[in-house]
Every structure is written in C-alpha cells, then in structure tokens.
C-alpha positions in Angstrom: -110.2 15.2 -141.3 -111.4 16.8 -138.0 -113.5 14.5 -135.9 -113.9 16.7 -132.8 -117.5 17.1 -131.9 -118.6 14.5 -134.5 -120.2 11.1 -134.0 -118.3 8.3 -135.6 -119.7 4.8 -136.2 -117.2 2.0 -136.2 -118.1 -1.4 -137.6 -116.8 -4.2 -135.5 -115.9 -7.4 -137.4 -116.0 -10.0 -134.7 -113.9 -8.1 -132.2 -113.9 -4.6 -130.7 -111.0 -2.2 -131.4 -110.4 -0.3 -128.2 -107.2 1.4 -129.6 -109.2 2.9 -132.4 -112.0 4.1 -130.1 -109.5 5.6 -127.7 -107.7 7.5 -130.5 -111.0 8.8 -131.9 -112.2 9.9 -128.4 -108.9 11.6 -127.7 -109.5 13.7 -130.8 -112.9 14.7 -129.4 -115.2 12.3 -131.3 -118.1 10.3 -129.9 -117.8 6.7 -131.0 -120.7 4.4 -131.7 -119.7 0.7 -131.9 -121.6 -1.3 -134.5 -121.1 -5.0 -134.2 -121.6 -6.6 -137.6 -121.5 -10.2 -136.2 -119.9 -12.1 -133.3 -117.7 -15.1 -133.8 -117.2 -17.7 -131.1 -115.8 -21.2 -131.0 -118.3 -24.0 -131.3 -119.2 -26.1 -128.3 -117.6 -29.2 -130.0 -114.1 -28.1 -131.1 -113.3 -31.7 -132.3 -113.8 -31.0 -136.0 -111.8 -27.8 -135.8 -108.9 -29.6 -134.0 -109.0 -32.3 -136.6 -108.8 -29.7 -139.4 -105.9 -28.0 -137.7 -104.0 -31.4 -137.4 -104.8 -32.2 -141.1 -103.5 -28.7 -142.0 -100.2 -29.3 -140.1 -99.8 -32.6 -141.8 -100.1 -31.0 -145.2 -103.6 -32.3 -146.0 -104.8 -29.0 -147.5 -103.4 -27.0 -150.3 -105.3 -23.8 -149.5 -106.7 -22.3 -146.3 -109.2 -19.4 -146.4 -110.1 -17.2 -143.5 -112.8 -14.6 -143.8 -111.9 -12.7 -140.7 -108.9 -12.0 -138.5 -110.9 -13.3 -135.5 -111.2 -16.8 -137.2 -107.4 -17.0 -137.7 -106.8 -15.8 -134.1 -109.0 -18.5 -132.7 -107.4 -21.2 -134.8 -103.9 -20.2 -133.8 
C-alpha cells in the first residue's frame, strides 16, 4: 500500500515506536501518534518486587501481562 502523501494514525500501547514512525515518514507519510494509555511504575514498588520474588521462587503457576511495556518494566 502506498502511504506517500497520506496521514497515518498509529496507536501507541504504552510506549512510542520511533522506528515505525521513521519508516512511514521515509515513505512520505505524515504520522499522527495516538497514545491509548500510559504505563508507569507505581511510587511504591514494594508489592511489585515482592511479586517478582514470589515468581522467581515458583509461587505462581501462571503470569499474565497485558502489554509489552508491563513485561519490560518487570524485567
């Protein structure tokens, strides 16, 4: 699909994607960034750290992440 001269809206899921924007703009598109939500660490990371330690110790059978940004922050 040709994108030159077109406006392309890109939904951001917690984090921008500069490589995608650059690739679209190199092909002549105008990009519009649409942040769906922002994800940030809580002020008190104690419960998160405790959950990570419990996970490492085998205390959970299943982990569920709803975005790549969550996983990135946990790691």
